[in-house]
C-alpha positions in Angstrom: -0.8 5.4 -25.9 2.1 5.7 -24.0 3.3 3.2 -21.1 6.3 2.2 -19.1 7.5 -1.4 -19.9 10.4 -3.5 -18.6 12.1 -5.5 -21.2 14.4 -7.2 -18.4 14.5 -7.0 -14.5 17.0 -4.5 -13.3 17.5 -1.1 -11.6 15.3 2.1 -12.1 16.6 2.9 -15.6 15.5 -0.5 -16.9 12.0 0.9 -17.3 11.4 1.9 -20.8 8.7 4.6 -22.0 7.3 3.0 -25.3 4.3 4.1 -27.8 2.0 1.2 -28.3 -1.3 0.9 -29.7 -4.4 1.9 -27.8 -6.2 -1.3 -26.7 -9.9 -2.0 -27.5 -11.9 -3.1 -24.6 -13.6 -6.6 -24.8 -16.3 -8.4 -22.8 -16.2 -7.4 -19.2 -13.6 -4.9 -19.8 -13.4 -1.0 -19.8 -10.8 1.3 -21.5 -9.7 3.9 -19.0 -7.7 7.2 -19.5 -5.3 7.2 -16.7 -5.1 10.5 -14.7 -2.9 9.2 -11.8 -1.0 5.9 -11.2 0.3 4.8 -8.0 4.0 3.7 -7.4 4.3 1.0 -4.7 6.8 -1.4 -3.3 5.4 -4.3 -5.3 6.3 -2.5 -8.6 10.0 -2.4 -7.3 9.8 -6.0 -6.5 8.7 -6.8 -10.0 11.3 -4.5 -11.6 14.0 -6.0 -9.9 12.8 -9.4 -10.6 12.2 -10.5 -6.7 8.6 -11.2 -8.1 9.2 -13.5 -11.3 7.2 -12.3 -14.2 7.6 -13.0 -17.8 9.0 -10.1 -19.8 8.4 -7.6 -21.1 6.7 -6.5 -18.0 3.7 -4.1 -18.0 4.6 -2.3 -14.7 2.0 -0.4 -12.4 -0.9 -1.9 -10.5 -2.9 1.1 -9.1 -4.7 4.3 -10.6 -7.6 6.5 -11.2 -9.1 8.0 -14.4 -12.0 8.3 -16.7 -13.8 5.5 -18.5 -13.4 6.2 -22.3 -15.0 3.2 -23.9 -16.5 -0.3 -22.7 -16.7 -3.7 -24.1 -19.8 -5.6 -24.8 -22.0 -6.7 -21.9 -20.8 -4.3 -19.2 -22.9 -3.5 -16.8 -22.4 -0.8 -13.7 -19.6 1.2 -16.0 -20.5 4.0 -18.5 -18.1 6.1 -20.6 -17.4 9.2 -18.7 -17.2 7.5 -15.2 -14.5 8.2 -12.9 -13.1 5.3 -11.6 -10.2 3.9 -9.7 -8.5 0.5 -9.2 -5.6 -1.6 -8.0 -4.3 -5.1 -9.1 -4.7 -3.9 -12.7 -1.3 -4.8 -14.5 -0.1 -1.9 -16.8 -1.2 1.2 -15.0 2.1 3.2 -15.7 0.2 4.1 -19.0 -1.9 6.9 -20.4 -4.5 4.2 -20.7 -5.3 0.9 -19.2 -7.9 -2.1 -20.2 -9.3 -2.9 -16.8 -11.9 -5.8 -15.9 -14.8 -4.0 -14.6 -15.1 -6.0 -11.7 -11.7 -4.3 -10.5 -13.0 -0.8 -11.0 -14.5 1.3 -8.1 -16.6 4.6 -8.5 -14.8 7.6 -7.3 -17.2 10.1 -5.5 -17.3 13.6 -6.5 -15.5 14.9 -3.5 -12.3 13.2 -4.6 -9.8 14.1 -7.1 -8.0 11.3 -9.3 -4.7 12.0 -7.4 -6.1 11.2 -3.8 -8.3 8.2 -5.2 -5.4 6.6 -6.8 -3.5 7.2 -3.7 -6.1 5.8 -1.4 -6.6 2.4 -3.4 -3.7 -0.1 -2.9 -2.3 1.6 0.5 -5.8 2.4 1.7 -7.4 -1.1 1.1 -4.2 -2.5 2.7 -4.4 -0.3 5.8 -8.1 -0.9 5.8 -7.9 -4.8 5.9 -4.8 -4.9 8.3 -6.7 -2.9 11.2 -10.0 -4.2 10.6 -9.7 -7.8 9.5 -6.2 -9.4 10.0 -5.7 -8.2 13.6 -9.3 -6.3 14.3 -8.0 -3.3 16.7 -10.1 -2.1 19.5 -10.0 0.0 22.7 -7.3 -1.5 24.9 -5.2 -3.0 22.2 -1.8 -1.6 21.2 0.1 -1.9 18.0 3.7 -1.0 16.6 3.7 0.2 12.9 7.0 0.1 11.0 7.8 2.6 8.3 5.2 4.8 10.1 5.7 8.0 7.7 5.3 6.0 4.5 2.1 5.7 2.5 0.7 2.9 4.4 2.1 3.7 7.8 0.2 7.1 7.9 -2.8 5.5 7.3 -2.4 2.5 9.6 -1.8 5.0 12.4 -4.8 7.0 11.6 -7.2 4.1 11.3 -5.6 2.3 14.6 -5.9 5.5 16.5 -9.6 5.8 15.2 -10.0 2.2 16.4 -9.0 3.1 19.7 -5.5 1.5 19.9 -2.2 2.9 21.5 0.0 3.5 18.5 3.7 2.9 18.7 5.6 3.9 15.4 9.3 3.5 14.2 10.8 6.1 11.7 14.3 7.1 10.6 14.2 10.9 10.8 12.8 13.8 13.1 11.0 14.9 9.9 9.2 11.5 9.6 8.8 11.3 13.4 6.5 14.6 13.3 4.7 12.9 10.1 3.7 10.1 12.3 2.9 12.1 15.4 0.4 14.3 13.1 -1.1 11.0 11.9 -2.0 9.7 15.7 1.3 7.9 16.8 1.3 8.1 20.8 4.9 6.7 21.0 7.4 7.4 17.9 10.6 5.2 18.3 13.8 5.0 16.1 14.8 1.4 14.7 17.6 1.2 17.3 16.6 -1.2 19.7 13.1 -0.4 19.5 12.0 -3.7 21.1 13.7 -2.7 24.4 11.9 0.7 24.2 8.5 -1.0 23.7 9.2 -3.1 26.6 10.0 -0.1 28.8 6.9 2.2 27.8 4.6 -0.9 28.2 6.0 -1.9 31.6 7.1 -5.3 30.1 3.6 -6.1 28.7 4.4 -5.7 25.0 1.9 -4.8 22.1 -1.0 -6.7 20.7 0.2 -6.5 17.1 3.1 -5.5 14.9 2.4 -4.3 11.2 5.6 -4.8 9.7 6.3 -3.9 6.1 10.4 -3.7 6.7 11.0 -7.5 6.9 14.3 -8.8 7.5 15.9 -6.1 9.4 12.9 -5.8 12.0 11.8 -9.3 12.3 13.5 -10.6 15.3 13.0 -7.2 17.5 9.0 -7.2 16.2 8.6 -10.9 17.8 10.4 -9.2 20.9 7.8 -6.7 21.0 4.8 -8.9 21.2 2.6 -9.7 24.2 1.9 -13.2 25.1 -0.7 -14.3 21.9 0.3 -11.2 19.9 0.5 -11.3 16.3 3.3 -10.3 13.8 1.7 -9.0 10.3 4.3 -9.3 8.0 2.9 -7.2 4.7 6.3 -6.3 3.2 9.9 -6.5 2.8 11.3 -3.3 2.1 14.7 -4.2 3.7 14.8 -7.8 2.1 12.8 -11.1 2.4 12.5 -12.8 6.1 14.9 -15.8 6.1 13.7 -19.2 7.5 12.9 -19.7 10.9 12.1 -22.0 13.8 8.4 -22.1 14.5 9.6 -22.8 18.2 10.5 -19.1 18.3 6.7 -18.2 18.4 6.1 -20.7 21.2 9.1 -19.3 23.2 8.0 -15.8 22.6 4.6 -16.4 24.2 2.7 -19.0 21.7 2.7 -15.9 19.3 1.1 -15.8 15.7 2.6 -15.0 12.7 1.0 -14.2 9.3 1.7 -12.9 5.9 -1.3 -11.5 4.3 -1.7 -10.0 0.5 -4.5 -7.6 -0.5 -5.9 -10.0 -3.0 -7.0 -12.4 -0.2 -8.8 -9.4 1.6 -10.5 -8.3 -1.8 -11.3 -11.8 -3.1 -15.0 -10.8 -3.9 -16.5 -7.6 -5.6 -18.6 -7.1 -2.3 -15.6 -7.1 -0.3 -13.6 -4.7 -2.6 -16.6 -2.4 -2.7 -17.2 -2.4 1.0 -13.6 -1.3 1.8 -13.1 1.1 -0.9 -16.2 2.8 -0.2 -15.2 3.0 3.7 -11.9 4.4 2.8 -13.3 6.9 0.4 -16.1 8.1 2.8 -13.7 8.8 5.6 -11.4 10.6 3.0 -14.3 12.9 2.1 -15.3 13.5 5.6 -11.6 14.7 6.2 -11.4 11.8 9.0 -8.6 10.3 7.0 -5.7 12.1 5.3 -4.1 11.0 2.3 -0.6 12.2 2.0 1.0 12.7 -1.3 4.7 13.1 -1.1 5.2 13.7 -4.8 3.8 13.4 -8.5 6.2 12.6 -11.3 5.5 12.6 -15.0 5.2 9.3 -16.7 8.6 9.6 -18.2 10.1 10.1 -14.7 9.3 7.0 -13.5 12.9 5.9 -12.6 13.3 8.7 -10.2 9.9 7.8 -8.7 11.4 4.4 -8.2 14.8 5.8 -6.9 12.7 8.0 -4.2 10.7 5.1 -3.0 13.8 2.6 -2.6 15.8 5.1 -1.1 13.3 6.1 1.9 13.0 9.6 1.0 9.3 9.7 0.8 7.0 10.4 3.4 3.5 9.4 2.0 2.3 8.4 -1.5 4.3 8.6 -4.9 2.3 9.1 -8.1 2.8 9.3 -11.6 1.1 11.7 -13.9 0.3 10.3 -17.1 -1.3 13.6 -18.5 2.0 15.6 -17.9 
């Protein structure tokens, strides 16, 4: 099998395509032939060493494909099943051994590319809108990086929940994508807090979903209504520095949280419920998955460059079969 490994942290070119023996699944595992692998910012954080890991690192956490073999005492997954997953290390590969409890059945209406694209980002958007701050009619939210993979899904799910959706983007092309996804008010990053205040007549928004981090933190807090919530779920501009909790009190008894997907899919029942709802919405045409580009496995470096350079609108995938 072929896989992308990281001998030592570094830039995109630090990733190496290697040949390794195809593993054999043991108890509770399945061997899956990967048909599409998702590229996400967490992969960038691992590659750069921002998230510390023991080298050599097996990159990639998300994908979809076909089960080729199962280990002993495995129930619910059979050879030939189409499955998708997230939080399985080593997914930048032609094959991956995955714990069966991490695998989700892919309905026939979905191809592997859309299934892979829907997992990490789709589940993230789902828990943010449904659980971290459950949006409803009368609420308002601000979605940063609204033309990215998670951002486009957040806009759609927030609008579907009945909320007024504010969105920040960096280009006119991305603004058009955000509007197509349901954003009511599309803003630039320049002084967006003042613009939110103007358009809400000083009330502010109920929640800010912020994947940008350092560069948007202060203005994001300033956008919130009293007892509003800042949800920081990424840091594409860098990590948020230390801050005085009194700024939350001064801003109106604000809430701040830094959630992760693992805590919102901590049981198999919760994982399946979220994934099945996302898959059903996609199959019905009620939720659109936007795929920006698909690269061969050997072009992983270019996929990372595009993602880091904010040149993407939607999901970036790798095709290990190419």
